PDB file of N, CA, C and O in Angstrom:
ATOM      1  N   UNK A   1      99.623 197.910   7.892  1.00  0.00           N
ATOM      2  CA  UNK A   1      98.863 196.665   7.829  1.00  0.00           C
ATOM      3  C   UNK A   1      99.377 195.867   6.630  1.00  0.00           C
ATOM      4  O   UNK A   1      99.327 196.336   5.493  1.00  0.00           O
ATOM      5  N   UNK A   2      99.857 194.692   6.890  1.00  0.00           N
ATOM      6  CA  UNK A   2     100.337 193.832   5.811  1.00  0.00           C
ATOM      7  C   UNK A   2      99.455 192.587   5.709  1.00  0.00           C
ATOM      8  O   UNK A   2      98.437 192.496   6.395  1.00  0.00           O
ATOM      9  N   UNK A   3      99.830 191.641   4.873  1.00  0.00           N
ATOM     10  CA  UNK A   3      99.022 190.451   4.596  1.00  0.00           C
ATOM     11  C   UNK A   3      98.856 189.580   5.841  1.00  0.00           C
ATOM     12  O   UNK A   3      97.833 188.913   5.996  1.00  0.00           O
ATOM     13  N   UNK A   4      99.847 189.578   6.724  1.00  0.00           N
ATOM     14  CA  UNK A   4      99.754 188.757   7.930  1.00  0.00           C
ATOM     15  C   UNK A   4      98.694 189.288   8.892  1.00  0.00           C
ATOM     16  O   UNK A   4      98.028 188.503   9.566  1.00  0.00           O
ATOM     17  N   UNK A   5      98.530 190.599   8.966  1.00  0.00           N
ATOM     18  CA  UNK A   5      97.459 191.166   9.782  1.00  0.00           C
ATOM     19  C   UNK A   5      96.098 190.767   9.224  1.00  0.00           C
ATOM     20  O   UNK A   5      95.183 190.449   9.984  1.00  0.00           O
ATOM     21  N   UNK A   6      95.961 190.783   7.912  1.00  0.00           N
ATOM     22  CA  UNK A   6      94.707 190.385   7.260  1.00  0.00           C
ATOM     23  C   UNK A   6      94.407 188.904   7.511  1.00  0.00           C
ATOM     24  O   UNK A   6      93.260 188.531   7.754  1.00  0.00           O
ATOM     25  N   UNK A   7      95.429 188.079   7.452  1.00  0.00           N
ATOM     26  CA  UNK A   7      95.257 186.649   7.724  1.00  0.00           C
ATOM     27  C   UNK A   7      94.827 186.412   9.171  1.00  0.00           C
ATOM     28  O   UNK A   7      93.950 185.588   9.431  1.00  0.00           O
ATOM     29  N   UNK A   8      95.436 187.123  10.102  1.00  0.00           N
ATOM     30  CA  UNK A   8      95.069 186.986  11.508  1.00  0.00           C
ATOM     31  C   UNK A   8      93.638 187.447  11.758  1.00  0.00           C
ATOM     32  O   UNK A   8      92.891 186.803  12.495  1.00  0.00           O
ATOM     33  N   UNK A   9      93.258 188.568  11.140  1.00  0.00           N
ATOM     34  CA  UNK A   9      91.900 189.075  11.290  1.00  0.00           C
ATOM     35  C   UNK A   9      90.885 188.094  10.697  1.00  0.00           C
ATOM     36  O   UNK A   9      89.835 187.857  11.294  1.00  0.00           O
ATOM     37  N   UNK A  10      91.189 187.526   9.532  1.00  0.00           N
ATOM     38  CA  UNK A  10      90.252 186.579   8.920  1.00  0.00           C
ATOM     39  C   UNK A  10      90.143 185.299   9.750  1.00  0.00           C
ATOM     40  O   UNK A  10      89.071 184.698   9.819  1.00  0.00           O
ATOM     41  N   UNK A  11      91.239 184.878  10.378  1.00  0.00           N
ATOM     42  CA  UNK A  11      91.186 183.695  11.238  1.00  0.00           C
ATOM     43  C   UNK A  11      90.272 183.938  12.435  1.00  0.00           C
ATOM     44  O   UNK A  11      89.467 183.077  12.790  1.00  0.00           O
ATOM     45  N   UNK A  12      90.396 185.100  13.052  1.00  0.00           N
ATOM     46  CA  UNK A  12      89.543 185.436  14.188  1.00  0.00           C
ATOM     47  C   UNK A  12      88.087 185.537  13.746  1.00  0.00           C
ATOM     48  O   UNK A  12      87.195 185.076  14.457  1.00  0.00           O
ATOM     49  N   UNK A  13      87.839 186.125  12.594  1.00  0.00           N
ATOM     50  CA  UNK A  13      86.479 186.259  12.073  1.00  0.00           C
ATOM     51  C   UNK A  13      85.849 184.894  11.800  1.00  0.00           C
ATOM     52  O   UNK A  13      84.684 184.678  12.132  1.00  0.00           O
ATOM     53  N   UNK A  14      86.599 183.974  11.203  1.00  0.00           N
ATOM     54  CA  UNK A  14      86.092 182.626  10.931  1.00  0.00           C
ATOM     55  C   UNK A  14      85.860 181.870  12.235  1.00  0.00           C
ATOM     56  O   UNK A  14      84.899 181.108  12.338  1.00  0.00           O
ATOM     57  N   UNK A  15      86.717 182.065  13.225  1.00  0.00           N
ATOM     58  CA  UNK A  15      86.538 181.406  14.515  1.00  0.00           C
ATOM     59  C   UNK A  15      85.253 181.900  15.193  1.00  0.00           C
ATOM     60  O   UNK A  15      84.506 181.104  15.762  1.00  0.00           O
ATOM     61  N   UNK A  16      84.999 183.192  15.133  1.00  0.00           N
ATOM     62  CA  UNK A  16      83.770 183.743  15.712  1.00  0.00           C
ATOM     63  C   UNK A  16      82.544 183.205  14.976  1.00  0.00           C
ATOM     64  O   UNK A  16      81.537 182.883  15.606  1.00  0.00           O
ATOM     65  N   UNK A  17      82.623 183.105  13.648  1.00  0.00           N
ATOM     66  CA  UNK A  17      81.507 182.551  12.879  1.00  0.00           C
ATOM     67  C   UNK A  17      81.270 181.085  13.236  1.00  0.00           C
ATOM     68  O   UNK A  17      80.122 180.656  13.349  1.00  0.00           O
ATOM     69  N   UNK A  18      82.336 180.315  13.412  1.00  0.00           N
ATOM     70  CA  UNK A  18      82.216 178.909  13.781  1.00  0.00           C
ATOM     71  C   UNK A  18      81.562 178.754  15.147  1.00  0.00           C
ATOM     72  O   UNK A  18      80.680 177.913  15.320  1.00  0.00           O
ATOM     73  N   UNK A  19      81.982 179.548  16.105  1.00  0.00           N
ATOM     74  CA  UNK A  19      81.384 179.494  17.439  1.00  0.00           C
ATOM     75  C   UNK A  19      79.911 179.888  17.372  1.00  0.00           C
ATOM     76  O   UNK A  19      79.081 179.311  18.074  1.00  0.00           O
ATOM     77  N   UNK A  20      79.582 180.864  16.534  1.00  0.00           N
ATOM     78  CA  UNK A  20      78.188 181.268  16.371  1.00  0.00           C
ATOM     79  C   UNK A  20      77.324 180.172  15.781  1.00  0.00           C
ATOM     80  O   UNK A  20      76.195 179.966  16.225  1.00  0.00           O
ATOM     81  N   UNK A  21      77.839 179.466  14.787  1.00  0.00           N
ATOM     82  CA  UNK A  21      77.085 178.363  14.181  1.00  0.00           C
ATOM     83  C   UNK A  21      76.909 177.226  15.189  1.00  0.00           C
ATOM     84  O   UNK A  21      75.836 176.626  15.263  1.00  0.00           O
ATOM     85  N   UNK A  22      77.940 176.932  15.954  1.00  0.00           N
ATOM     86  CA  UNK A  22      77.825 175.887  16.983  1.00  0.00           C
ATOM     87  C   UNK A  22      76.817 176.294  18.045  1.00  0.00           C
ATOM     88  O   UNK A  22      76.025 175.464  18.494  1.00  0.00           O
ATOM     89  N   UNK A  23      76.833 177.541  18.449  1.00  0.00           N
ATOM     90  CA  UNK A  23      75.876 178.040  19.441  1.00  0.00           C
ATOM     91  C   UNK A  23      74.454 177.903  18.909  1.00  0.00           C
ATOM     92  O   UNK A  23      73.544 177.496  19.632  1.00  0.00           O
ATOM     93  N   UNK A  24      74.272 178.251  17.626  1.00  0.00           N
ATOM     94  CA  UNK A  24      72.942 178.162  17.015  1.00  0.00           C
ATOM     95  C   UNK A  24      72.489 176.704  16.909  1.00  0.00           C
ATOM     96  O   UNK A  24      71.343 176.387  17.229  1.00  0.00           O
ATOM     97  N   UNK A  25      73.381 175.819  16.463  1.00  0.00           N
ATOM     98  CA  UNK A  25      72.998 174.429  16.217  1.00  0.00           C
ATOM     99  C   UNK A  25      72.761 173.640  17.503  1.00  0.00           C
ATOM    100  O   UNK A  25      71.853 172.811  17.563  1.00  0.00           O
ATOM    101  N   UNK A  26      73.554 173.888  18.509  1.00  0.00           N
ATOM    102  CA  UNK A  26      73.471 173.087  19.724  1.00  0.00           C
ATOM    103  C   UNK A  26      72.789 173.811  20.877  1.00  0.00           C
ATOM    104  O   UNK A  26      72.802 173.329  22.010  1.00  0.00           O
ATOM    105  N   UNK A  27      72.205 174.944  20.599  1.00  0.00           N
ATOM    106  CA  UNK A  27      71.505 175.686  21.643  1.00  0.00           C
ATOM    107  C   UNK A  27      70.252 174.960  22.094  1.00  0.00           C
ATOM    108  O   UNK A  27      69.599 174.296  21.290  1.00  0.00           O
ATOM    109  N   UNK A  28      69.911 175.076  23.358  1.00  0.00           N
ATOM    110  CA  UNK A  28      68.744 174.351  23.875  1.00  0.00           C
ATOM    111  C   UNK A  28      67.414 174.823  23.284  1.00  0.00           C
ATOM    112  O   UNK A  28      66.434 174.079  23.311  1.00  0.00           O
ATOM    113  N   UNK A  29      67.367 176.032  22.759  1.00  0.00           N
ATOM    114  CA  UNK A  29      66.107 176.527  22.209  1.00  0.00           C
ATOM    115  C   UNK A  29      65.758 175.863  20.872  1.00  0.00           C
ATOM    116  O   UNK A  29      64.603 175.924  20.448  1.00  0.00           O
ATOM    117  N   UNK A  30      66.708 175.243  20.210  1.00  0.00           N
ATOM    118  CA  UNK A  30      66.472 174.604  18.913  1.00  0.00           C
ATOM    119  C   UNK A  30      66.301 173.087  19.026  1.00  0.00           C
ATOM    120  O   UNK A  30      66.049 172.433  18.013  1.00  0.00           O
ATOM    121  N   UNK A  31      66.426 172.520  20.197  1.00  0.00           N
ATOM    122  CA  UNK A  31      66.399 171.064  20.357  1.00  0.00           C
ATOM    123  C   UNK A  31      65.099 170.457  19.843  1.00  0.00           C
ATOM    124  O   UNK A  31      65.133 169.479  19.097  1.00  0.00           O
ATOM    125  N   UNK A  32      63.968 171.009  20.222  1.00  0.00           N
ATOM    126  CA  UNK A  32      62.662 170.476  19.807  1.00  0.00           C
ATOM    127  C   UNK A  32      62.509 170.558  18.287  1.00  0.00           C
ATOM    128  O   UNK A  32      62.027 169.616  17.659  1.00  0.00           O
ATOM    129  N   UNK A  33      62.914 171.670  17.704  1.00  0.00           N
ATOM    130  CA  UNK A  33      62.806 171.853  16.256  1.00  0.00           C
ATOM    131  C   UNK A  33      63.660 170.825  15.505  1.00  0.00           C
ATOM    132  O   UNK A  33      63.211 170.256  14.510  1.00  0.00           O
ATOM    133  N   UNK A  34      64.879 170.589  15.973  1.00  0.00           N
ATOM    134  CA  UNK A  34      65.744 169.625  15.310  1.00  0.00           C
ATOM    135  C   UNK A  34      65.281 168.190  15.531  1.00  0.00           C
ATOM    136  O   UNK A  34      65.448 167.351  14.646  1.00  0.00           O
ATOM    137  N   UNK A  35      64.706 167.891  16.689  1.00  0.00           N
ATOM    138  CA  UNK A  35      64.155 166.548  16.916  1.00  0.00           C
ATOM    139  C   UNK A  35      62.971 166.285  15.988  1.00  0.00           C
ATOM    140  O   UNK A  35      62.826 165.184  15.457  1.00  0.00           O
ATOM    141  N   UNK A  36      62.129 167.294  15.795  1.00  0.00           N
ATOM    142  CA  UNK A  36      61.006 167.145  14.869  1.00  0.00           C
ATOM    143  C   UNK A  36      61.503 166.934  13.439  1.00  0.00           C
ATOM    144  O   UNK A  36      60.948 166.115  12.706  1.00  0.00           O
ATOM    145  N   UNK A  37      62.525 167.653  13.043  1.00  0.00           N
ATOM    146  CA  UNK A  37      63.087 167.497  11.698  1.00  0.00           C
ATOM    147  C   UNK A  37      63.735 166.124  11.530  1.00  0.00           C
ATOM    148  O   UNK A  37      63.657 165.527  10.456  1.00  0.00           O
ATOM    149  N   UNK A  38      64.369 165.626  12.579  1.00  0.00           N
ATOM    150  CA  UNK A  38      65.004 164.310  12.508  1.00  0.00           C
ATOM    151  C   UNK A  38      63.977 163.190  12.390  1.00  0.00           C
ATOM    152  O   UNK A  38      64.254 162.166  11.767  1.00  0.00           O
ATOM    153  N   UNK A  39      62.798 163.368  12.976  1.00  0.00           N
ATOM    154  CA  UNK A  39      61.761 162.343  12.939  1.00  0.00           C
ATOM    155  C   UNK A  39      60.801 162.517  11.772  1.00  0.00           C
ATOM    156  O   UNK A  39      59.889 161.704  11.616  1.00  0.00           O
ATOM    157  N   UNK A  40      60.967 163.525  10.961  1.00  0.00           N
ATOM    158  CA  UNK A  40      60.060 163.790   9.843  1.00  0.00           C
ATOM    159  C   UNK A  40      59.972 162.625   8.841  1.00  0.00           C
ATOM    160  O   UNK A  40      58.874 162.349   8.358  1.00  0.00           O
ATOM    161  N   UNK A  41      61.057 161.937   8.508  1.00  0.00           N
ATOM    162  CA  UNK A  41      60.927 160.818   7.564  1.00  0.00           C
ATOM    163  C   UNK A  41      60.035 159.687   8.073  1.00  0.00           C
ATOM    164  O   UNK A  41      59.494 158.921   7.275  1.00  0.00           O
ATOM    165  N   UNK A  42      59.878 159.577   9.371  1.00  0.00           N
ATOM    166  CA  UNK A  42      59.077 158.500   9.949  1.00  0.00           C
ATOM    167  C   UNK A  42      57.631 158.909  10.195  1.00  0.00           C
ATOM    168  O   UNK A  42      56.827 158.078  10.616  1.00  0.00           O
ATOM    169  N   UNK A  43      57.286 160.148   9.948  1.00  0.00           N
ATOM    170  CA  UNK A  43      55.956 160.657  10.252  1.00  0.00           C
ATOM    171  C   UNK A  43      54.879 160.121   9.313  1.00  0.00           C
ATOM    172  O   UNK A  43      53.711 160.057   9.697  1.00  0.00           O
ATOM    173  N   UNK A  44      55.242 159.738   8.104  1.00  0.00           N
ATOM    174  CA  UNK A  44      54.238 159.305   7.136  1.00  0.00           C
ATOM    175  C   UNK A  44      54.177 157.786   6.982  1.00  0.00           C
ATOM    176  O   UNK A  44      53.619 157.293   6.002  1.00  0.00           O
ATOM    177  N   UNK A  45      54.732 157.047   7.917  1.00  0.00           N
ATOM    178  CA  UNK A  45      54.652 155.589   7.841  1.00  0.00           C
ATOM    179  C   UNK A  45      53.213 155.140   8.061  1.00  0.00           C
ATOM    180  O   UNK A  45      52.515 155.665   8.929  1.00  0.00           O
ATOM    181  N   UNK A  46      52.782 154.175   7.278  1.00  0.00           N
ATOM    182  CA  UNK A  46      51.421 153.654   7.346  1.00  0.00           C
ATOM    183  C   UNK A  46      51.482 152.252   7.940  1.00  0.00           C
ATOM    184  O   UNK A  46      52.367 151.463   7.608  1.00  0.00           O
ATOM    185  N   UNK A  47      50.546 151.955   8.810  1.00  0.00           N
ATOM    186  CA  UNK A  47      50.474 150.628   9.389  1.00  0.00           C
ATOM    187  C   UNK A  47      50.152 149.630   8.281  1.00  0.00           C
ATOM    188  O   UNK A  47      49.264 149.881   7.467  1.00  0.00           O
ATOM    189  N   UNK A  48      50.858 148.508   8.240  1.00  0.00           N
ATOM    190  CA  UNK A  48      50.693 147.526   7.167  1.00  0.00           C
ATOM    191  C   UNK A  48      49.293 146.933   7.180  1.00  0.00           C
ATOM    192  O   UNK A  48      48.763 146.625   6.113  1.00  0.00           O
ATOM    193  N   UNK A  49      48.683 146.764   8.323  1.00  0.00           N
ATOM    194  CA  UNK A  49      47.354 146.171   8.399  1.00  0.00           C
ATOM    195  C   UNK A  49      46.289 147.102   7.840  1.00  0.00           C
ATOM    196  O   UNK A  49      45.268 146.627   7.344  1.00  0.00           O
ATOM    197  N   UNK A  50      46.494 148.401   7.902  1.00  0.00           N
ATOM    198  CA  UNK A  50      45.507 149.358   7.418  1.00  0.00           C
ATOM    199  C   UNK A  50      45.663 149.663   5.940  1.00  0.00           C
ATOM    200  O   UNK A  50      44.748 150.216   5.330  1.00  0.00           O
ATOM    201  N   UNK A  51      46.778 149.323   5.358  1.00  0.00           N
ATOM    202  CA  UNK A  51      47.066 149.685   3.980  1.00  0.00           C
ATOM    203  C   UNK A  51      46.407 148.706   3.007  1.00  0.00           C
ATOM    204  O   UNK A  51      46.462 147.497   3.230  1.00  0.00           O
ATOM    205  N   UNK A  52      45.780 149.207   1.923  1.00  0.00           N
ATOM    206  CA  UNK A  52      45.204 148.320   0.923  1.00  0.00           C
ATOM    207  C   UNK A  52      46.254 147.743  -0.032  1.00  0.00           C
ATOM    208  O   UNK A  52      45.926 146.949  -0.914  1.00  0.00           O
ATOM    209  N   UNK A  53      47.506 148.142   0.144  1.00  0.00           N
ATOM    210  CA  UNK A  53      48.573 147.667  -0.728  1.00  0.00           C
ATOM    211  C   UNK A  53      49.341 146.571  -0.004  1.00  0.00           C
ATOM    212  O   UNK A  53      49.786 146.752   1.129  1.00  0.00           O
ATOM    213  N   UNK A  54      49.491 145.421  -0.680  1.00  0.00           N
ATOM    214  CA  UNK A  54      50.224 144.309  -0.111  1.00  0.00           C
ATOM    215  C   UNK A  54      51.719 144.637  -0.104  1.00  0.00           C
ATOM    216  O   UNK A  54      52.161 145.532  -0.823  1.00  0.00           O
ATOM    217  N   UNK A  55      52.491 143.917   0.702  1.00  0.00           N
ATOM    218  CA  UNK A  55      53.940 144.177   0.738  1.00  0.00           C
ATOM    219  C   UNK A  55      54.629 143.982  -0.615  1.00  0.00           C
ATOM    220  O   UNK A  55      55.695 144.552  -0.845  1.00  0.00           O
ATOM    221  N   UNK A  56      54.039 143.187  -1.513  1.00  0.00           N
ATOM    222  CA  UNK A  56      54.666 142.992  -2.819  1.00  0.00           C
ATOM    223  C   UNK A  56      54.362 144.142  -3.785  1.00  0.00           C
ATOM    224  O   UNK A  56      54.838 144.125  -4.921  1.00  0.00           O
ATOM    225  N   UNK A  57      53.584 145.136  -3.360  1.00  0.00           N
ATOM    226  CA  UNK A  57      53.334 146.317  -4.165  1.00  0.00           C
ATOM    227  C   UNK A  57      52.038 146.289  -4.945  1.00  0.00           C
ATOM    228  O   UNK A  57      51.697 147.280  -5.591  1.00  0.00           O
ATOM    229  N   UNK A  58      51.292 145.175  -4.907  1.00  0.00           N
ATOM    230  CA  UNK A  58      50.033 145.085  -5.639  1.00  0.00           C
ATOM    231  C   UNK A  58      48.868 145.427  -4.727  1.00  0.00           C
ATOM    232  O   UNK A  58      48.855 145.078  -3.547  1.00  0.00           O
ATOM    233  N   UNK A  59      47.902 146.108  -5.293  1.00  0.00           N
ATOM    234  CA  UNK A  59      46.724 146.499  -4.515  1.00  0.00           C
ATOM    235  C   UNK A  59      45.783 145.327  -4.342  1.00  0.00           C
ATOM    236  O   UNK A  59      45.605 144.532  -5.264  1.00  0.00           O
ATOM    237  N   UNK A  60      45.176 145.211  -3.165  1.00  0.00           N
ATOM    238  CA  UNK A  60      44.242 144.120  -2.894  1.00  0.00           C
ATOM    239  C   UNK A  60      42.933 144.400  -3.597  1.00  0.00           C
ATOM    240  O   UNK A  60      42.487 145.546  -3.658  1.00  0.00           O
ATOM    241  N   UNK A  61      42.317 143.362  -4.127  1.00  0.00           N
ATOM    242  CA  UNK A  61      41.006 143.471  -4.795  1.00  0.00           C
ATOM    243  C   UNK A  61      39.919 143.147  -3.788  1.00  0.00           C
ATOM    244  O   UNK A  61      40.102 142.302  -2.912  1.00  0.00           O
ATOM    245  N   UNK A  62      38.794 143.818  -3.916  1.00  0.00           N
ATOM    246  CA  UNK A  62      37.665 143.577  -3.010  1.00  0.00           C
ATOM    247  C   UNK A  62      37.021 142.230  -3.291  1.00  0.00           C
ATOM    248  O   UNK A  62      37.121 141.709  -4.402  1.00  0.00           O
ATOM    249  N   UNK A  63      36.372 141.677  -2.305  1.00  0.00           N
ATOM    250  CA  UNK A  63      35.676 140.414  -2.461  1.00  0.00           C
ATOM    251  C   UNK A  63      34.306 140.682  -3.086  1.00  0.00           C
ATOM    252  O   UNK A  63      33.418 141.216  -2.422  1.00  0.00           O
ATOM    253  N   UNK A  64      34.131 140.320  -4.346  1.00  0.00           N
ATOM    254  CA  UNK A  64      32.842 140.509  -5.055  1.00  0.00           C
ATOM    255  C   UNK A  64      32.093 139.230  -5.197  1.00  0.00           C
ATOM    256  O   UNK A  64      31.000 139.214  -5.763  1.00  0.00           O
TER     257      UNK A  64
END
């Protein structure tokens, strides 16, 4: 066994790992989980009409 055999073995090992990661990432069982993660930044948006904060960043004062 020389260095070229080791290089060939490591290439095959990395290729198998790459295929495994692709299988994991693009598998149909993970689609819902990844869609939820992709939409997470939009989950905490507040409707502008319901918010007591004006678009300029200042809080509205009550009518006294």
